[in-house]
PyMOL commands that place a pseudoatom at each C-alpha (Angstrom):
pseudoatom trace, name=CA, resn=MET, resi=1, chain=A, elem=C, hetatm=0, pos=[-3.407, 8.103, -35.956]
pseudoatom trace, name=CA, resn=ALA, resi=2, chain=A, elem=C, hetatm=0, pos=[-2.716, 10.348, -32.965]
pseudoatom trace, name=CA, resn=THR, resi=3, chain=A, elem=C, hetatm=0, pos=[-0.356, 9.543, -30.098]
pseudoatom trace, name=CA, resn=HIS, resi=4, chain=A, elem=C, hetatm=0, pos=[-1.562, 10.094, -26.539]
pseudoatom trace, name=CA, resn=LEU, resi=5, chain=A, elem=C, hetatm=0, pos=[0.531, 9.897, -23.370]
pseudoatom trace, name=CA, resn=ILE, resi=6, chain=A, elem=C, hetatm=0, pos=[-1.719, 9.031, -20.436]
pseudoatom trace, name=CA, resn=THR, resi=7, chain=A, elem=C, hetatm=0, pos=[-1.148, 8.877, -16.701]
pseudoatom trace, name=CA, resn=GLY, resi=8, chain=A, elem=C, hetatm=0, pos=[-3.575, 6.902, -14.558]
pseudoatom trace, name=CA, resn=ALA, resi=9, chain=A, elem=C, hetatm=0, pos=[-4.624, 4.504, -17.337]
pseudoatom trace, name=CA, resn=GLY, resi=10, chain=A, elem=C, hetatm=0, pos=[-4.857, 1.581, -14.941]
pseudoatom trace, name=CA, resn=ALA, resi=11, chain=A, elem=C, hetatm=0, pos=[-8.221, 2.445, -13.430]
pseudoatom trace, name=CA, resn=GLY, resi=12, chain=A, elem=C, hetatm=0, pos=[-11.148, 4.841, -13.248]
pseudoatom trace, name=CA, resn=ILE, resi=13, chain=A, elem=C, hetatm=0, pos=[-11.270, 7.819, -15.585]
pseudoatom trace, name=CA, resn=GLY, resi=14, chain=A, elem=C, hetatm=0, pos=[-7.833, 7.050, -17.015]
pseudoatom trace, name=CA, resn=ALA, resi=15, chain=A, elem=C, hetatm=0, pos=[-8.863, 3.524, -17.976]
pseudoatom trace, name=CA, resn=ALA, resi=16, chain=A, elem=C, hetatm=0, pos=[-12.085, 4.799, -19.559]
pseudoatom trace, name=CA, resn=VAL, resi=17, chain=A, elem=C, hetatm=0, pos=[-10.101, 7.249, -21.687]
pseudoatom trace, name=CA, resn=ALA, resi=18, chain=A, elem=C, hetatm=0, pos=[-7.478, 4.652, -22.628]
pseudoatom trace, name=CA, resn=ASP, resi=19, chain=A, elem=C, hetatm=0, pos=[-10.195, 2.139, -23.560]
pseudoatom trace, name=CA, resn=ARG, resi=20, chain=A, elem=C, hetatm=0, pos=[-11.827, 4.616, -25.926]
pseudoatom trace, name=CA, resn=LEU, resi=21, chain=A, elem=C, hetatm=0, pos=[-8.596, 5.742, -27.565]
pseudoatom trace, name=CA, resn=HIS, resi=22, chain=A, elem=C, hetatm=0, pos=[-7.336, 2.177, -27.948]
pseudoatom trace, name=CA, resn=ALA, resi=23, chain=A, elem=C, hetatm=0, pos=[-10.645, 1.033, -29.455]
pseudoatom trace, name=CA, resn=ARG, resi=24, chain=A, elem=C, hetatm=0, pos=[-10.459, 3.669, -32.165]
pseudoatom trace, name=CA, resn=GLY, resi=25, chain=A, elem=C, hetatm=0, pos=[-6.905, 2.704, -33.067]
pseudoatom trace, name=CA, resn=ASP, resi=26, chain=A, elem=C, hetatm=0, pos=[-4.917, 5.606, -31.654]
pseudoatom trace, name=CA, resn=ASP, resi=27, chain=A, elem=C, hetatm=0, pos=[-1.357, 5.118, -30.402]
pseudoatom trace, name=CA, resn=LEU, resi=28, chain=A, elem=C, hetatm=0, pos=[-1.072, 4.941, -26.605]
pseudoatom trace, name=CA, resn=VAL, resi=29, chain=A, elem=C, hetatm=0, pos=[1.947, 5.687, -24.438]
pseudoatom trace, name=CA, resn=LEU, resi=30, chain=A, elem=C, hetatm=0, pos=[1.035, 4.761, -20.863]
pseudoatom trace, name=CA, resn=LEU, resi=31, chain=A, elem=C, hetatm=0, pos=[2.928, 5.895, -17.798]
pseudoatom trace, name=CA, resn=ALA, resi=32, chain=A, elem=C, hetatm=0, pos=[3.381, 3.094, -15.251]
pseudoatom trace, name=CA, resn=ARG, resi=33, chain=A, elem=C, hetatm=0, pos=[4.811, 3.387, -11.760]
pseudoatom trace, name=CA, resn=ASP, resi=34, chain=A, elem=C, hetatm=0, pos=[6.935, 0.235, -12.146]
pseudoatom trace, name=CA, resn=ALA, resi=35, chain=A, elem=C, hetatm=0, pos=[7.767, -2.575, -14.583]
pseudoatom trace, name=CA, resn=ALA, resi=36, chain=A, elem=C, hetatm=0, pos=[5.077, -4.901, -13.234]
pseudoatom trace, name=CA, resn=ARG, resi=37, chain=A, elem=C, hetatm=0, pos=[2.401, -2.271, -13.790]
pseudoatom trace, name=CA, resn=ALA, resi=38, chain=A, elem=C, hetatm=0, pos=[3.775, -1.618, -17.274]
pseudoatom trace, name=CA, resn=ARG, resi=39, chain=A, elem=C, hetatm=0, pos=[3.339, -5.301, -18.169]
pseudoatom trace, name=CA, resn=GLN, resi=40, chain=A, elem=C, hetatm=0, pos=[-0.247, -5.232, -16.941]
pseudoatom trace, name=CA, resn=LEU, resi=41, chain=A, elem=C, hetatm=0, pos=[-1.029, -2.204, -19.086]
pseudoatom trace, name=CA, resn=VAL, resi=42, chain=A, elem=C, hetatm=0, pos=[0.473, -3.738, -22.216]
pseudoatom trace, name=CA, resn=GLU, resi=43, chain=A, elem=C, hetatm=0, pos=[-1.571, -6.893, -21.638]
pseudoatom trace, name=CA, resn=ARG, resi=44, chain=A, elem=C, hetatm=0, pos=[-4.721, -4.794, -21.378]
pseudoatom trace, name=CA, resn=TYR, resi=45, chain=A, elem=C, hetatm=0, pos=[-3.848, -2.562, -24.345]
pseudoatom trace, name=CA, resn=PRO, resi=46, chain=A, elem=C, hetatm=0, pos=[-2.022, -4.647, -26.984]
pseudoatom trace, name=CA, resn=GLY, resi=47, chain=A, elem=C, hetatm=0, pos=[0.231, -2.469, -29.101]
pseudoatom trace, name=CA, resn=ALA, resi=48, chain=A, elem=C, hetatm=0, pos=[0.549, 0.251, -26.473]
pseudoatom trace, name=CA, resn=ARG, resi=49, chain=A, elem=C, hetatm=0, pos=[3.939, 1.518, -25.365]
pseudoatom trace, name=CA, resn=THR, resi=50, chain=A, elem=C, hetatm=0, pos=[4.837, 2.274, -21.756]
pseudoatom trace, name=CA, resn=LEU, resi=51, chain=A, elem=C, hetatm=0, pos=[7.076, 4.627, -19.856]
pseudoatom trace, name=CA, resn=VAL, resi=52, chain=A, elem=C, hetatm=0, pos=[8.031, 3.729, -16.293]
pseudoatom trace, name=CA, resn=GLY, resi=53, chain=A, elem=C, hetatm=0, pos=[8.148, 6.546, -13.748]
pseudoatom trace, name=CA, resn=ASP, resi=54, chain=A, elem=C, hetatm=0, pos=[6.749, 6.936, -10.252]
pseudoatom trace, name=CA, resn=LEU, resi=55, chain=A, elem=C, hetatm=0, pos=[4.616, 10.068, -9.895]
pseudoatom trace, name=CA, resn=ALA, resi=56, chain=A, elem=C, hetatm=0, pos=[5.062, 9.802, -6.133]
pseudoatom trace, name=CA, resn=ASP, resi=57, chain=A, elem=C, hetatm=0, pos=[8.764, 10.548, -6.664]
pseudoatom trace, name=CA, resn=PRO, resi=58, chain=A, elem=C, hetatm=0, pos=[8.837, 13.362, -9.236]
pseudoatom trace, name=CA, resn=ASP, resi=59, chain=A, elem=C, hetatm=0, pos=[12.496, 14.172, -8.507]
pseudoatom trace, name=CA, resn=ARG, resi=60, chain=A, elem=C, hetatm=0, pos=[13.448, 10.913, -10.256]
pseudoatom trace, name=CA, resn=LEU, resi=61, chain=A, elem=C, hetatm=0, pos=[11.289, 11.252, -13.365]
pseudoatom trace, name=CA, resn=SER, resi=62, chain=A, elem=C, hetatm=0, pos=[14.055, 12.941, -15.350]
pseudoatom trace, name=CA, resn=TRP, resi=63, chain=A, elem=C, hetatm=0, pos=[16.487, 10.140, -14.491]
pseudoatom trace, name=CA, resn=ALA, resi=64, chain=A, elem=C, hetatm=0, pos=[13.888, 7.476, -15.314]
pseudoatom trace, name=CA, resn=PHE, resi=65, chain=A, elem=C, hetatm=0, pos=[13.110, 8.978, -18.724]
pseudoatom trace, name=CA, resn=SER, resi=66, chain=A, elem=C, hetatm=0, pos=[16.800, 9.319, -19.589]
pseudoatom trace, name=CA, resn=HIS, resi=67, chain=A, elem=C, hetatm=0, pos=[17.002, 5.503, -19.536]
pseudoatom trace, name=CA, resn=GLN, resi=68, chain=A, elem=C, hetatm=0, pos=[13.980, 4.923, -21.772]
pseudoatom trace, name=CA, resn=ALA, resi=69, chain=A, elem=C, hetatm=0, pos=[12.806, 5.698, -25.293]
pseudoatom trace, name=CA, resn=VAL, resi=70, chain=A, elem=C, hetatm=0, pos=[10.545, 8.721, -25.003]
pseudoatom trace, name=CA, resn=PRO, resi=71, chain=A, elem=C, hetatm=0, pos=[8.215, 9.131, -28.012]
pseudoatom trace, name=CA, resn=ASP, resi=72, chain=A, elem=C, hetatm=0, pos=[9.221, 11.742, -30.578]
pseudoatom trace, name=CA, resn=ARG, resi=73, chain=A, elem=C, hetatm=0, pos=[5.596, 12.735, -31.179]
pseudoatom trace, name=CA, resn=ILE, resi=74, chain=A, elem=C, hetatm=0, pos=[2.849, 13.341, -28.622]
pseudoatom trace, name=CA, resn=ASP, resi=75, chain=A, elem=C, hetatm=0, pos=[-0.474, 14.770, -29.794]
pseudoatom trace, name=CA, resn=SER, resi=76, chain=A, elem=C, hetatm=0, pos=[-2.020, 14.876, -26.343]
pseudoatom trace, name=CA, resn=LEU, resi=77, chain=A, elem=C, hetatm=0, pos=[-0.691, 14.639, -22.807]
pseudoatom trace, name=CA, resn=LEU, resi=78, chain=A, elem=C, hetatm=0, pos=[-3.448, 13.520, -20.468]
pseudoatom trace, name=CA, resn=HIS, resi=79, chain=A, elem=C, hetatm=0, pos=[-2.743, 14.018, -16.764]
pseudoatom trace, name=CA, resn=ILE, resi=80, chain=A, elem=C, hetatm=0, pos=[-5.367, 11.776, -15.146]
pseudoatom trace, name=CA, resn=ALA, resi=81, chain=A, elem=C, hetatm=0, pos=[-3.589, 10.019, -12.263]
pseudoatom trace, name=CA, resn=GLY, resi=82, chain=A, elem=C, hetatm=0, pos=[-4.284, 11.275, -8.763]
pseudoatom trace, name=CA, resn=VAL, resi=83, chain=A, elem=C, hetatm=0, pos=[-4.423, 10.327, -5.097]
pseudoatom trace, name=CA, resn=VAL, resi=84, chain=A, elem=C, hetatm=0, pos=[-6.541, 11.516, -2.200]
pseudoatom trace, name=CA, resn=ASP, resi=85, chain=A, elem=C, hetatm=0, pos=[-6.288, 11.278, 1.577]
pseudoatom trace, name=CA, resn=LEU, resi=86, chain=A, elem=C, hetatm=0, pos=[-8.748, 13.222, 3.718]
pseudoatom trace, name=CA, resn=GLY, resi=87, chain=A, elem=C, hetatm=0, pos=[-8.322, 14.665, 7.194]
pseudoatom trace, name=CA, resn=PRO, resi=88, chain=A, elem=C, hetatm=0, pos=[-8.527, 17.905, 9.162]
pseudoatom trace, name=CA, resn=VAL, resi=89, chain=A, elem=C, hetatm=0, pos=[-5.608, 20.304, 8.998]
pseudoatom trace, name=CA, resn=GLY, resi=90, chain=A, elem=C, hetatm=0, pos=[-4.844, 19.638, 12.643]
pseudoatom trace, name=CA, resn=GLU, resi=91, chain=A, elem=C, hetatm=0, pos=[-4.256, 15.945, 11.983]
pseudoatom trace, name=CA, resn=LEU, resi=92, chain=A, elem=C, hetatm=0, pos=[-2.625, 15.718, 8.533]
pseudoatom trace, name=CA, resn=SER, resi=93, chain=A, elem=C, hetatm=0, pos=[1.032, 14.715, 8.586]
pseudoatom trace, name=CA, resn=THR, resi=94, chain=A, elem=C, hetatm=0, pos=[3.652, 16.230, 6.326]
pseudoatom trace, name=CA, resn=LYS, resi=95, chain=A, elem=C, hetatm=0, pos=[3.919, 12.803, 4.665]
pseudoatom trace, name=CA, resn=THR, resi=96, chain=A, elem=C, hetatm=0, pos=[0.253, 13.003, 3.671]
pseudoatom trace, name=CA, resn=TRP, resi=97, chain=A, elem=C, hetatm=0, pos=[0.733, 16.524, 2.334]
pseudoatom trace, name=CA, resn=HIS, resi=98, chain=A, elem=C, hetatm=0, pos=[3.835, 15.601, 0.342]
pseudoatom trace, name=CA, resn=GLN, resi=99, chain=A, elem=C, hetatm=0, pos=[2.227, 12.510, -1.162]
pseudoatom trace, name=CA, resn=GLN, resi=100, chain=A, elem=C, hetatm=0, pos=[-0.767, 14.391, -2.553]
pseudoatom trace, name=CA, resn=LEU, resi=101, chain=A, elem=C, hetatm=0, pos=[1.216, 17.416, -3.674]
pseudoatom trace, name=CA, resn=ASN, resi=102, chain=A, elem=C, hetatm=0, pos=[3.802, 15.203, -5.397]
pseudoatom trace, name=CA, resn=VAL, resi=103, chain=A, elem=C, hetatm=0, pos=[1.378, 13.007, -7.318]
pseudoatom trace, name=CA, resn=ASN, resi=104, chain=A, elem=C, hetatm=0, pos=[-1.319, 15.581, -8.039]
pseudoatom trace, name=CA, resn=LEU, resi=105, chain=A, elem=C, hetatm=0, pos=[0.793, 18.675, -8.737]
pseudoatom trace, name=CA, resn=VAL, resi=106, chain=A, elem=C, hetatm=0, pos=[4.581, 18.399, -8.768]
pseudoatom trace, name=CA, resn=ALA, resi=107, chain=A, elem=C, hetatm=0, pos=[4.680, 15.274, -10.956]
pseudoatom trace, name=CA, resn=PRO, resi=108, chain=A, elem=C, hetatm=0, pos=[2.353, 16.728, -13.628]
pseudoatom trace, name=CA, resn=ALA, resi=109, chain=A, elem=C, hetatm=0, pos=[4.502, 19.868, -13.686]
pseudoatom trace, name=CA, resn=GLU, resi=110, chain=A, elem=C, hetatm=0, pos=[7.710, 17.862, -14.037]
pseudoatom trace, name=CA, resn=LEU, resi=111, chain=A, elem=C, hetatm=0, pos=[6.259, 15.485, -16.617]
pseudoatom trace, name=CA, resn=THR, resi=112, chain=A, elem=C, hetatm=0, pos=[5.077, 18.440, -18.676]
pseudoatom trace, name=CA, resn=ARG, resi=113, chain=A, elem=C, hetatm=0, pos=[8.469, 20.114, -18.393]
pseudoatom trace, name=CA, resn=LEU, resi=114, chain=A, elem=C, hetatm=0, pos=[10.302, 17.009, -19.557]
pseudoatom trace, name=CA, resn=LEU, resi=115, chain=A, elem=C, hetatm=0, pos=[8.004, 16.531, -22.543]
pseudoatom trace, name=CA, resn=LEU, resi=116, chain=A, elem=C, hetatm=0, pos=[7.570, 20.186, -23.489]
pseudoatom trace, name=CA, resn=PRO, resi=117, chain=A, elem=C, hetatm=0, pos=[9.972, 20.193, -26.469]
pseudoatom trace, name=CA, resn=THR, resi=118, chain=A, elem=C, hetatm=0, pos=[8.027, 17.291, -28.017]
pseudoatom trace, name=CA, resn=LEU, resi=119, chain=A, elem=C, hetatm=0, pos=[4.677, 18.869, -27.164]
pseudoatom trace, name=CA, resn=ARG, resi=120, chain=A, elem=C, hetatm=0, pos=[5.738, 22.057, -28.942]
pseudoatom trace, name=CA, resn=VAL, resi=121, chain=A, elem=C, hetatm=0, pos=[6.726, 20.237, -32.120]
pseudoatom trace, name=CA, resn=SER, resi=122, chain=A, elem=C, hetatm=0, pos=[3.417, 18.358, -32.150]
pseudoatom trace, name=CA, resn=LYS, resi=123, chain=A, elem=C, hetatm=0, pos=[1.357, 21.416, -31.134]
pseudoatom trace, name=CA, resn=ALA, resi=124, chain=A, elem=C, hetatm=0, pos=[-0.193, 19.111, -28.595]
pseudoatom trace, name=CA, resn=THR, resi=125, chain=A, elem=C, hetatm=0, pos=[-3.227, 19.364, -26.356]
pseudoatom trace, name=CA, resn=VAL, resi=126, chain=A, elem=C, hetatm=0, pos=[-2.495, 19.039, -22.632]
pseudoatom trace, name=CA, resn=VAL, resi=127, chain=A, elem=C, hetatm=0, pos=[-5.390, 18.009, -20.403]
pseudoatom trace, name=CA, resn=PHE, resi=128, chain=A, elem=C, hetatm=0, pos=[-5.222, 18.272, -16.623]
pseudoatom trace, name=CA, resn=VAL, resi=129, chain=A, elem=C, hetatm=0, pos=[-7.961, 16.262, -14.934]
pseudoatom trace, name=CA, resn=ASN, resi=130, chain=A, elem=C, hetatm=0, pos=[-8.575, 18.403, -11.899]
pseudoatom trace, name=CA, resn=SER, resi=131, chain=A, elem=C, hetatm=0, pos=[-11.522, 18.155, -9.480]
pseudoatom trace, name=CA, resn=GLY, resi=132, chain=A, elem=C, hetatm=0, pos=[-14.345, 20.175, -8.057]
pseudoatom trace, name=CA, resn=ALA, resi=133, chain=A, elem=C, hetatm=0, pos=[-11.969, 20.453, -5.088]
pseudoatom trace, name=CA, resn=GLY, resi=134, chain=A, elem=C, hetatm=0, pos=[-9.683, 22.465, -7.348]
pseudoatom trace, name=CA, resn=LEU, resi=135, chain=A, elem=C, hetatm=0, pos=[-12.294, 25.222, -7.325]
pseudoatom trace, name=CA, resn=THR, resi=136, chain=A, elem=C, hetatm=0, pos=[-13.667, 25.009, -3.771]
pseudoatom trace, name=CA, resn=ALA, resi=137, chain=A, elem=C, hetatm=0, pos=[-12.060, 23.516, -0.655]
pseudoatom trace, name=CA, resn=HIS, resi=138, chain=A, elem=C, hetatm=0, pos=[-14.210, 21.932, 2.030]
pseudoatom trace, name=CA, resn=ALA, resi=139, chain=A, elem=C, hetatm=0, pos=[-13.466, 20.719, 5.544]
pseudoatom trace, name=CA, resn=ASP, resi=140, chain=A, elem=C, hetatm=0, pos=[-11.103, 17.715, 5.642]
pseudoatom trace, name=CA, resn=TRP, resi=141, chain=A, elem=C, hetatm=0, pos=[-10.059, 18.266, 2.017]
pseudoatom trace, name=CA, resn=SER, resi=142, chain=A, elem=C, hetatm=0, pos=[-7.204, 20.752, 2.577]
pseudoatom trace, name=CA, resn=ALA, resi=143, chain=A, elem=C, hetatm=0, pos=[-4.260, 18.762, 1.181]
pseudoatom trace, name=CA, resn=TYR, resi=144, chain=A, elem=C, hetatm=0, pos=[-6.097, 17.345, -1.809]
pseudoatom trace, name=CA, resn=ALA, resi=145, chain=A, elem=C, hetatm=0, pos=[-7.776, 20.666, -2.602]
pseudoatom trace, name=CA, resn=ALA, resi=146, chain=A, elem=C, hetatm=0, pos=[-4.469, 22.518, -2.274]
pseudoatom trace, name=CA, resn=SER, resi=147, chain=A, elem=C, hetatm=0, pos=[-2.874, 20.157, -4.780]
pseudoatom trace, name=CA, resn=LYS, resi=148, chain=A, elem=C, hetatm=0, pos=[-5.774, 20.660, -7.176]
pseudoatom trace, name=CA, resn=HIS, resi=149, chain=A, elem=C, hetatm=0, pos=[-5.881, 24.443, -6.732]
pseudoatom trace, name=CA, resn=GLY, resi=150, chain=A, elem=C, hetatm=0, pos=[-2.187, 24.348, -7.591]
pseudoatom trace, name=CA, resn=LEU, resi=151, chain=A, elem=C, hetatm=0, pos=[-2.943, 22.204, -10.646]
pseudoatom trace, name=CA, resn=LYS, resi=152, chain=A, elem=C, hetatm=0, pos=[-5.323, 24.902, -11.897]
pseudoatom trace, name=CA, resn=ALA, resi=153, chain=A, elem=C, hetatm=0, pos=[-2.562, 27.479, -11.501]
pseudoatom trace, name=CA, resn=LEU, resi=154, chain=A, elem=C, hetatm=0, pos=[-0.155, 25.217, -13.382]
pseudoatom trace, name=CA, resn=ALA, resi=155, chain=A, elem=C, hetatm=0, pos=[-2.611, 24.801, -16.249]
pseudoatom trace, name=CA, resn=ASP, resi=156, chain=A, elem=C, hetatm=0, pos=[-3.420, 28.508, -16.444]
pseudoatom trace, name=CA, resn=ALA, resi=157, chain=A, elem=C, hetatm=0, pos=[0.248, 29.512, -16.482]
pseudoatom trace, name=CA, resn=LEU, resi=158, chain=A, elem=C, hetatm=0, pos=[1.161, 26.827, -19.037]
pseudoatom trace, name=CA, resn=ARG, resi=159, chain=A, elem=C, hetatm=0, pos=[-1.662, 27.966, -21.317]
pseudoatom trace, name=CA, resn=ALA, resi=160, chain=A, elem=C, hetatm=0, pos=[-0.449, 31.570, -21.224]
pseudoatom trace, name=CA, resn=GLU, resi=161, chain=A, elem=C, hetatm=0, pos=[3.182, 30.574, -21.760]
pseudoatom trace, name=CA, resn=GLU, resi=162, chain=A, elem=C, hetatm=0, pos=[2.684, 28.084, -24.576]
pseudoatom trace, name=CA, resn=ARG, resi=163, chain=A, elem=C, hetatm=0, pos=[-0.216, 29.479, -26.593]
pseudoatom trace, name=CA, resn=ALA, resi=164, chain=A, elem=C, hetatm=0, pos=[2.224, 31.050, -29.050]
pseudoatom trace, name=CA, resn=ASN, resi=165, chain=A, elem=C, hetatm=0, pos=[3.765, 27.596, -29.557]
pseudoatom trace, name=CA, resn=GLY, resi=166, chain=A, elem=C, hetatm=0, pos=[0.419, 26.101, -30.527]
pseudoatom trace, name=CA, resn=ILE, resi=167, chain=A, elem=C, hetatm=0, pos=[-0.122, 24.099, -27.340]
pseudoatom trace, name=CA, resn=ARG, resi=168, chain=A, elem=C, hetatm=0, pos=[-3.710, 23.926, -26.101]
pseudoatom trace, name=CA, resn=VAL, resi=169, chain=A, elem=C, hetatm=0, pos=[-4.329, 23.463, -22.367]
pseudoatom trace, name=CA, resn=THR, resi=170, chain=A, elem=C, hetatm=0, pos=[-7.588, 22.248, -20.857]
pseudoatom trace, name=CA, resn=SER, resi=171, chain=A, elem=C, hetatm=0, pos=[-8.565, 21.752, -17.220]
pseudoatom trace, name=CA, resn=VAL, resi=172, chain=A, elem=C, hetatm=0, pos=[-11.429, 19.354, -16.539]
pseudoatom trace, name=CA, resn=TYR, resi=173, chain=A, elem=C, hetatm=0, pos=[-13.118, 19.561, -13.127]
pseudoatom trace, name=CA, resn=PRO, resi=174, chain=A, elem=C, hetatm=0, pos=[-15.156, 16.394, -12.508]
pseudoatom trace, name=CA, resn=GLY, resi=175, chain=A, elem=C, hetatm=0, pos=[-17.488, 16.193, -9.561]
pseudoatom trace, name=CA, resn=ARG, resi=176, chain=A, elem=C, hetatm=0, pos=[-17.683, 12.955, -7.632]
pseudoatom trace, name=CA, resn=THR, resi=177, chain=A, elem=C, hetatm=0, pos=[-17.099, 10.084, -10.042]
pseudoatom trace, name=CA, resn=ALA, resi=178, chain=A, elem=C, hetatm=0, pos=[-17.741, 6.380, -9.499]
pseudoatom trace, name=CA, resn=THR, resi=179, chain=A, elem=C, hetatm=0, pos=[-14.158, 5.142, -9.169]
pseudoatom trace, name=CA, resn=ALA, resi=180, chain=A, elem=C, hetatm=0, pos=[-12.058, 3.297, -6.615]
pseudoatom trace, name=CA, resn=MET, resi=181, chain=A, elem=C, hetatm=0, pos=[-10.895, 6.692, -5.374]
pseudoatom trace, name=CA, resn=GLN, resi=182, chain=A, elem=C, hetatm=0, pos=[-14.504, 7.634, -4.651]
pseudoatom trace, name=CA, resn=ALA, resi=183, chain=A, elem=C, hetatm=0, pos=[-15.007, 4.406, -2.724]
pseudoatom trace, name=CA, resn=LYS, resi=184, chain=A, elem=C, hetatm=0, pos=[-11.962, 5.318, -0.601]
pseudoatom trace, name=CA, resn=VAL, resi=185, chain=A, elem=C, hetatm=0, pos=[-13.317, 8.836, -0.007]
pseudoatom trace, name=CA, resn=HIS, resi=186, chain=A, elem=C, hetatm=0, pos=[-16.650, 7.463, 1.186]
pseudoatom trace, name=CA, resn=SER, resi=187, chain=A, elem=C, hetatm=0, pos=[-14.846, 5.074, 3.508]
pseudoatom trace, name=CA, resn=GLN, resi=188, chain=A, elem=C, hetatm=0, pos=[-12.839, 7.934, 4.997]
pseudoatom trace, name=CA, resn=GLU, resi=189, chain=A, elem=C, hetatm=0, pos=[-16.015, 9.982, 5.347]
pseudoatom trace, name=CA, resn=GLY, resi=190, chain=A, elem=C, hetatm=0, pos=[-17.778, 7.073, 7.047]
pseudoatom trace, name=CA, resn=LYS, resi=191, chain=A, elem=C, hetatm=0, pos=[-20.511, 7.036, 4.404]
pseudoatom trace, name=CA, resn=GLU, resi=192, chain=A, elem=C, hetatm=0, pos=[-22.114, 4.233, 2.421]
pseudoatom trace, name=CA, resn=TYR, resi=193, chain=A, elem=C, hetatm=0, pos=[-20.903, 4.182, -1.177]
pseudoatom trace, name=CA, resn=ASP, resi=194, chain=A, elem=C, hetatm=0, pos=[-23.414, 3.851, -4.021]
pseudoatom trace, name=CA, resn=PRO, resi=195, chain=A, elem=C, hetatm=0, pos=[-21.611, 4.192, -7.361]
pseudoatom trace, name=CA, resn=SER, resi=196, chain=A, elem=C, hetatm=0, pos=[-24.901, 4.749, -9.191]
pseudoatom trace, name=CA, resn=ALA, resi=197, chain=A, elem=C, hetatm=0, pos=[-25.264, 8.092, -7.389]
pseudoatom trace, name=CA, resn=TRP, resi=198, chain=A, elem=C, hetatm=0, pos=[-22.175, 9.566, -9.030]
pseudoatom trace, name=CA, resn=ILE, resi=199, chain=A, elem=C, hetatm=0, pos=[-20.777, 10.335, -12.477]
pseudoatom trace, name=CA, resn=ASP, resi=200, chain=A, elem=C, hetatm=0, pos=[-19.814, 7.362, -14.621]
pseudoatom trace, name=CA, resn=PRO, resi=201, chain=A, elem=C, hetatm=0, pos=[-16.118, 7.525, -15.600]
pseudoatom trace, name=CA, resn=GLU, resi=202, chain=A, elem=C, hetatm=0, pos=[-17.239, 7.096, -19.216]
pseudoatom trace, name=CA, resn=SER, resi=203, chain=A, elem=C, hetatm=0, pos=[-19.026, 10.431, -19.026]
pseudoatom trace, name=CA, resn=VAL, resi=204, chain=A, elem=C, hetatm=0, pos=[-15.858, 12.187, -17.872]
pseudoatom trace, name=CA, resn=ALA, resi=205, chain=A, elem=C, hetatm=0, pos=[-13.927, 10.383, -20.616]
pseudoatom trace, name=CA, resn=THR, resi=206, chain=A, elem=C, hetatm=0, pos=[-16.364, 11.832, -23.152]
pseudoatom trace, name=CA, resn=THR, resi=207, chain=A, elem=C, hetatm=0, pos=[-15.598, 15.367, -22.003]
pseudoatom trace, name=CA, resn=ILE, resi=208, chain=A, elem=C, hetatm=0, pos=[-11.837, 14.748, -22.102]
pseudoatom trace, name=CA, resn=LEU, resi=209, chain=A, elem=C, hetatm=0, pos=[-12.001, 13.356, -25.635]
pseudoatom trace, name=CA, resn=MET, resi=210, chain=A, elem=C, hetatm=0, pos=[-14.113, 16.301, -26.716]
pseudoatom trace, name=CA, resn=ALA, resi=211, chain=A, elem=C, hetatm=0, pos=[-11.304, 18.652, -25.661]
pseudoatom trace, name=CA, resn=VAL, resi=212, chain=A, elem=C, hetatm=0, pos=[-8.690, 16.483, -27.374]
pseudoatom trace, name=CA, resn=ASP, resi=213, chain=A, elem=C, hetatm=0, pos=[-10.655, 16.086, -30.615]
pseudoatom trace, name=CA, resn=LEU, resi=214, chain=A, elem=C, hetatm=0, pos=[-11.802, 19.692, -30.887]
pseudoatom trace, name=CA, resn=PRO, resi=215, chain=A, elem=C, hetatm=0, pos=[-10.755, 21.251, -34.209]
pseudoatom trace, name=CA, resn=ARG, resi=216, chain=A, elem=C, hetatm=0, pos=[-7.635, 23.389, -34.021]
pseudoatom trace, name=CA, resn=ASP, resi=217, chain=A, elem=C, hetatm=0, pos=[-9.577, 26.643, -34.445]
pseudoatom trace, name=CA, resn=ALA, resi=218, chain=A, elem=C, hetatm=0, pos=[-10.859, 26.337, -30.861]
pseudoatom trace, name=CA, resn=GLU, resi=219, chain=A, elem=C, hetatm=0, pos=[-9.687, 25.511, -27.348]
pseudoatom trace, name=CA, resn=VAL, resi=220, chain=A, elem=C, hetatm=0, pos=[-11.559, 24.510, -24.202]
pseudoatom trace, name=CA, resn=ASN, resi=221, chain=A, elem=C, hetatm=0, pos=[-9.915, 26.185, -21.229]
pseudoatom trace, name=CA, resn=ASP, resi=222, chain=A, elem=C, hetatm=0, pos=[-12.008, 24.996, -18.269]
pseudoatom trace, name=CA, resn=LEU, resi=223, chain=A, elem=C, hetatm=0, pos=[-14.735, 22.393, -18.197]
pseudoatom trace, name=CA, resn=SER, resi=224, chain=A, elem=C, hetatm=0, pos=[-16.759, 21.448, -15.099]
pseudoatom trace, name=CA, resn=VAL, resi=225, chain=A, elem=C, hetatm=0, pos=[-18.613, 18.145, -14.992]
pseudoatom trace, name=CA, resn=ARG, resi=226, chain=A, elem=C, hetatm=0, pos=[-21.202, 17.565, -12.275]
pseudoatom trace, name=CA, resn=PRO, resi=227, chain=A, elem=C, hetatm=0, pos=[-23.419, 14.617, -11.310]
pseudoatom trace, name=CA, resn=GLY, resi=228, chain=A, elem=C, hetatm=0, pos=[-26.663, 14.758, -13.268]
pseudoatom trace, name=CA, resn=ARG, resi=229, chain=A, elem=C, hetatm=0, pos=[-28.767, 12.890, -10.729]
for i in range(1, 229): cmd.bond("trace and resi %d" % i, "trace and resi %d" % (i + 1))
show_as sticks, trace
zoom trace
């Protein structure tokens, strides 16, 4: 039975991944932003453990973990949580920039750093759920795309640094996926939202689990997932 630490398990792609792993009997450690969220996750996934830490405040993650029992084995670290807020460069506030950079980039870097000794012992797989915006930036997507371009750099550097320690690193780049985040994006774009037009979160979950379950003789570095309709 493998142990997986997951961010973003409360909704969307993260929930789809957590559902699948929980159903097959794997051990889940779920990151929650606060105690109330942690209780909700445990109710949804009986037997799961939680860690409380706010990705929006990565400077405090080390302090938060020092007051909790961090697992001594992690077979996969799945960075799935993310936030988005669109707008032209000329109108985005520094608060909007900091929020997206903190949650989407700085927090995954800090979380990985804090857990790296355990990841090395377990020869874990680290998955960064990126975005098509991490490969190409479009108008109004500067802050989000910058955070995701940075996430690609983080993954690439981590892979090069930790390959000798047996850690595998995969970046997954989903296109538009039918989640609450996508509904928010459509609202900000002033467009009607039809979830059937976009990727089902279950399909992205399948690609993530493929990278996690791949035999140890192979590693998926980068995987793009695009709408099939």
